[in-house]
N, C-alpha and C positions, 0 to 999 in steps of 0.2 A: 378886594372886598374885605370889609371888616369882619372880625370874629364875633358876629352877632346873629341872633335869630331874627327871622322875618315875621312881621305881624300877620301875614296871610297864611303861614304854615303852622302845622301842629308842632309842638316842641319835640316829640320823638323824630319826626321827619327832618326838622331843622338840625338836630344833633347828628343824625346820620349824614345829612348833606355836608355839614361842616367837617365831620370826621373824614369822609371820602375826599373832600377838597384838600385837607391838610396832608393826608396820606399820599395823594397824587403829587403834592408839592415836595414831599420827602423824596419820592422816587425821582422826580425831576432834578432835584439838587444832588442826589447821590449818583444818578446817571448809570448805575449798574456796572459799567465796564471801565470807567476812568477814575483817577484819584481826585476827589473833590478838593476845592480850594478852601481856605479858612472861612471865607464869607459864606460859601454854600453849606459848610458844616454848621456854622452858626444858625443859618436860616432853617436848616433841617432840624436842628435841636429845638428851635422855637416851635416848629410844627409838631414835633414829638410831644412836647409839653402840652400843647393844646389837645392832642388826641388823648393823652393821659387824663387831662381834666374832664373830658367828655366821658371817658370810661368810668371815672370815679363818680360822676354825677349819676350815670345809669346804674352803677353798682349800689350807690347809696339809696337809690329808689327801688332796690330789690329787683332790678331788671333781669331779663333772661337773654340767653344767646351770646354771652360774652366769651364763653369757651376759653381758648388759650390766648385770646387777644391781649389781655393785660400782661401776661408773662412775655409775650413776643415784643410788645412795645417797651417793656422794661429792659429787655436784652438789647434792643436797638439803642435805647437811651444810654445804657452803660458803655457801649462801644463808642458812641460819639462823645461821651463826657470826657474821656481821657484826652482826646484830641482838643476839645474845647478848653479844658483846664490848662493845658500846655500853652495855648494861645492867650488865655486870660491872664496868666502870670506876666507875660510880656506886656500886655495892655496896662495892667495895674502898675507895673514898673514905670512905664512912660507917664502914666497919670500922676504917680507920686512925684516924679521929677518936675512935671509941669506945675504941680500944686505947691511944691516946696523945693526950690532949686538947690537948697543947702542940705537936703536930706542925704544926698550921696555926692561924693566928689565925681568929677568927670571920669577919672580912672576907675573908680569903683563901679560907676554906672556901666561903663563899657565892659568891664569884666563880668558883671552879673548878666548883662544883656547877652554876651556871647555864650555864657553857660546855659541860659534859658533857651536861646536859639538852638543850641546843640541838643538840649533835652527835647525840644519840640520836634526836631528832625528825627531823633531816635524814636519817639512815640509814633510819628507818621510812618516811619519805616516798618515798625512792628505790625502795624495794621494796614500797610500800604499795598498789599497784594490785591490784584484785581478780583480774585476769588472771594475775598472778604467783602468787598463792596457788592458783588453779585449776590452773595448770601444775604446781606442786609436788605438789598432790594427785593429779593424773593420773600423775605419775612414781611416786609411792608405790603407787598402785593397780597399775601395771604390774609393779613389783617383787613385790608381793603375789601376783599371778597366776603369776609365775615361780617362786615358792618351791617349789611342788610338784615342780619339775624338779631341785632341789638334791639331789644324791646323793653323799654321802661314800663313800670307798673302803672303809672299815671299818664294822662294825655297832655295837660297844659302845664301851668306853673308848678303844679305838684311834683313834676319830674325834678325840678331844680331845688325845691324847698328843702328837702332833706339834706342834700349835698351842701348847700349854702350854710344851713344851720350847723352841720358837722364841721365844716372848714372854719367857720367863725369860732365855734367852741374850742376846737383844737388850737387855733391861732391864739386865743386868749390864754389858754393854758401854757402854750409854748412861750408867750411873751412873759408870763409870770415867772416861769422857770429861768428864762434868760436874765431877767432883771435881778432875780435872787442869786443865781449862781455865777453870772458873768462869764460863762464858759463859751469858747468858740463854737463847740458843737451845739450848744443850746441856742445861740444866735442863728446858726445855720438852720436848725430845725424850725425856728420861728419864721425865718424867711421862706422856707418851703411851704409852710401852712399859709402864710400871707399870700404867696404867689398862687396857691391853689384857689383861694378866695377871689383873688384878682381875676383869674381866668373865668371863674364861674359868673362873677358879676358883669364881666365884659359881654357875656352872652345876652344880657338884657339891659345894657347901659343906655340903649336908645329909648327905653321906656320912661325914664325920669331924669331930670337934671341932677337930682340928689344922688342917684346911683352913679351918674357920670362923675360927680365930685368924689365919691368914694373910690371909684376906679382910679382917678388921678392920684389921690392921696396914697392908695395902696401901692401904686407903681413907683411913686417917689420913694416911699419907705423901703420897699423891697430892693430898689436899686442901691440905696445907701447900704443896706445889709449885704447886698451882693459885692460891693466894693470891700466891705469888711472881710467877707469870706475869702475873696481873692487875695487880700493882704495876708491872711492867715496861711493860705496855701503857699504863697510866695515865701513867707518867712520860714515855713517848714522845709 
């Protein structure tokens, strides 16, 4: 199912439905007792980002009942990010080589690839204990239980309006800083704000072809900035 609200449901009900769905997906991918694969970690991170987008929407609408949900979701995201970054460096290395075969010699590519693989295994080992995944799964379940308490101030589109305006405003400011300073951190912040707006618009993309066009454009742009960020991490 798409990350979209349904026409027949109220916006608050739809947000809670989507949050519970994504949290269940995270639990399924983490599986509590086993060490997740790269693909499952990637899918879990995507679901975490969707839940964070919903939390930000409710918070922007001065919603109630969020409690410790935001802090718990941020902690889950941080734990998964280290694993994803290690995998992303390998991905961007292979993407660089396929895009420009002369960027690295075969010998250099092999050496860098071995070092990145060793780094990835080191990161996985550091967080690879079963207890770590069980703790993460318990945090996810706690947030899922709290979802029913999330209560925005408005009932329909008003729930989303404040968050969309805020993300758009932050994105424009981040874009201006990035264009002026040309710093890696500035481009990364621009991408984060762009992605927040992308998730928020996805909630209502079925309402209008113009919104769908914006969703496609934002996804294309944030993907380019994502490759740029992965290159910065790799070079570092």
